[in-house]
C-alpha positions in Angstrom: 0.0 0.0 0.0 1.4 3.4 -1.0 1.6 6.4 1.4 -1.3 8.0 -0.4 -3.4 4.9 -0.1 -2.6 4.6 3.6 -3.5 8.3 4.1 -6.9 7.8 2.4 -7.6 4.6 4.3 -6.8 6.4 7.6 -9.1 9.3 6.8 -11.9 6.9 5.9 -11.3 5.1 9.3 -11.5 8.4 11.1 -14.7 9.3 9.3 -16.1 5.9 10.3 -15.2 6.4 14.0 -16.9 9.9 14.0 -19.9 8.4 12.3 -20.2 5.4 14.5 -20.0 7.5 17.7 -22.4 10.1 16.3 -19.7 12.8 16.8 -20.8 14.9 13.8 -24.0 16.7 14.2 -25.8 18.7 11.5 -29.0 20.7 10.7 -29.1 22.6 14.0 -28.1 25.9 15.5 -24.8 25.7 17.4 -22.7 28.2 19.3 -19.0 27.4 19.3 -16.4 28.1 22.0 -15.2 31.0 19.8 -18.6 32.7 20.1 -19.4 32.1 16.4 -22.5 30.3 15.3 -23.0 27.4 12.8 -25.2 24.7 11.6 -22.9 21.7 12.2 -20.9 20.5 15.2 -18.1 18.0 15.9 -19.1 16.6 19.3 -15.8 15.2 20.5 -17.5 14.3 23.9 -19.4 11.6 22.0 -16.1 9.9 21.2 -14.6 9.6 24.7 -17.0 7.0 26.2 -15.8 4.7 23.4 -12.4 3.8 24.8 -11.1 1.7 22.0 -12.1 4.3 19.4 -10.4 7.0 21.4 -7.3 4.9 21.8 -7.2 4.2 18.1 -7.3 7.9 17.2 -4.5 8.6 19.7 -2.6 5.7 18.3 -2.6 7.4 14.9 -0.9 10.4 16.4 1.6 8.2 18.3 2.6 6.6 14.9 3.1 10.0 13.4 5.3 11.3 16.2 7.2 8.1 17.1 10.4 9.5 15.6 10.2 13.0 17.2 11.7 12.1 20.6 8.6 13.3 22.5 9.2 13.6 26.2 5.7 14.5 27.3 2.2 14.9 25.8 0.1 17.8 26.9 -3.6 18.7 26.3 -6.0 21.4 27.6 -8.5 20.5 30.3 -11.1 19.0 29.9 -11.1 16.9 26.7 -7.3 17.1 26.4 -7.0 15.1 29.6 -8.1 11.9 28.0 -6.3 12.6 24.7 -3.0 13.4 26.4 -3.2 10.3 28.6 -4.0 7.9 25.7 -1.5 9.4 23.3 1.2 9.2 25.9 0.3 5.6 26.6 0.4 4.7 22.9 3.7 6.5 22.4 5.2 4.8 25.4 4.1 1.4 24.0 5.5 2.1 20.5 8.9 3.7 21.6 9.6 1.7 24.8 10.2 5.1 26.5 8.1 6.3 29.5 6.2 9.3 28.2 3.9 11.1 30.7 0.6 12.6 29.7 -0.4 15.8 31.6 -2.8 18.7 31.1 -3.0 22.5 31.4 -5.9 24.3 33.1 -7.4 27.7 32.5 -5.9 30.5 34.6 -7.5 33.7 35.8 -6.7 35.7 32.7 -8.1 33.2 30.2 -4.7 31.8 29.7 -3.6 28.2 30.4 -1.3 27.2 33.2 0.3 24.1 34.6 -0.5 23.2 38.2 -0.5 20.0 40.4 3.2 19.7 39.8 2.7 19.1 36.1 5.0 22.0 35.2 7.9 19.8 36.3 7.1 17.3 33.5 7.0 20.1 30.9 9.9 22.4 31.8 12.7 22.1 29.2 11.1 19.1 27.5 10.1 18.1 24.0 6.3 18.4 24.1 3.5 17.1 21.8 0.3 19.2 22.3 -3.0 17.4 21.6 -6.4 19.0 21.1 -9.8 17.7 20.0 -11.2 20.3 17.6 -9.7 23.4 16.2 -12.1 26.2 15.3 -10.0 29.4 15.8 -7.1 27.6 17.4 -7.2 29.9 20.4 -7.2 27.3 23.2 -4.4 25.3 21.5 -2.3 28.4 21.1 -2.7 29.3 24.8 -1.5 25.8 25.7 1.4 26.1 23.4 2.3 29.5 25.0 2.1 27.9 28.4 4.5 25.2 27.4 7.0 27.8 26.0 6.8 29.8 29.2 8.4 26.8 30.8 11.1 26.6 28.1 9.4 23.5 26.6 9.9 22.7 22.9 6.7 22.1 21.0 7.4 19.4 18.4 3.9 19.6 17.0 0.1 20.0 17.5 -2.1 17.0 16.9 -5.9 17.4 16.6 -8.8 15.2 15.8 -10.6 17.7 13.5 -9.5 21.0 12.1 -12.8 22.6 11.4 -11.6 26.2 11.2 -9.0 25.8 8.5 -6.4 26.8 11.1 -2.9 27.1 9.8 0.3 26.2 11.7 1.3 29.9 11.8 -2.0 30.8 13.4 -1.0 28.8 16.5 2.8 29.2 16.3 3.9 25.7 15.3 5.6 24.1 12.4 2.9 21.5 11.7 -0.6 20.5 12.6 -1.4 16.8 12.5 -5.1 16.8 11.9 -6.8 13.4 11.5 -9.5 15.0 9.5 -10.2 18.5 8.0 -13.9 19.5 8.2 -15.2 22.5 6.4 -18.2 24.0 8.2 -19.8 27.4 7.7 -19.9 29.7 10.7 -21.0 33.2 11.3 -20.6 36.0 13.9 -23.7 36.4 16.1 -24.8 39.5 14.3 -24.5 37.8 10.9 -26.0 34.4 11.9 -28.6 33.2 9.4 -29.9 30.8 12.0 -30.6 33.6 14.5 -32.2 35.6 11.7 -34.5 32.7 10.8 -35.4 32.1 14.5 -33.9 28.6 14.7 -33.6 27.7 18.4 -30.1 27.4 19.8 -28.9 23.9 20.6 -28.3 23.8 24.3 -27.2 20.1 24.5 -23.7 20.6 23.0 -21.4 23.6 22.5 -21.9 26.9 24.2 -25.6 27.4 23.5 -26.7 27.3 27.1 -24.1 29.9 28.1 -25.0 32.0 25.1 -28.7 32.1 26.0 -28.0 32.8 29.7 -25.8 35.7 28.7 -28.5 37.0 26.3 -31.1 36.8 29.1 -29.0 39.1 31.3 -28.4 41.7 28.6 -30.8 44.6 28.8 -32.9 45.2 25.7 -32.1 48.3 23.7 
């Protein structure tokens, strides 16, 4: 099998996993973490209960980075906790080297910081950053910045889905290893065609519940 055939086969497997776990939702009105609105959503939380599927996805990243001499895998809390753990486990198995998996948490200034002693695993190390879905890349970039504040060397960013066409330069890395690239339309709130059409906001996934709560507290003009 050629490299191209392997890449196509892997993309098809990723699509199958996302389909089998009902991780891709369409035909609704979603509010993303970035604040933008859209009619489709990659619900990464639907993947995590399926432990073998999650480990398989993380194993794909482990294969991609097996020769990069990774010392530690880092993800943002919350979803990145699972991804960093499973990716580190798979990398340890493949390389025969003990590779910890840790996570960064949100600080007081909307940045990410390392607590719980995890900074000691990151300081001065070669770090693979993992993330579930990229929309604007903001969360991933803040984790990358947190790693570099500890003089860590970021060897790459691995994501399940790049749905915002985020480029490596947008987050300050040399490469983004996306298992799948998903093109989805999105709009700023004031330009949202779903809002204009009166389509109810989905409050089961995304930031719809927080969006509606904030709207209810905003005085009418």
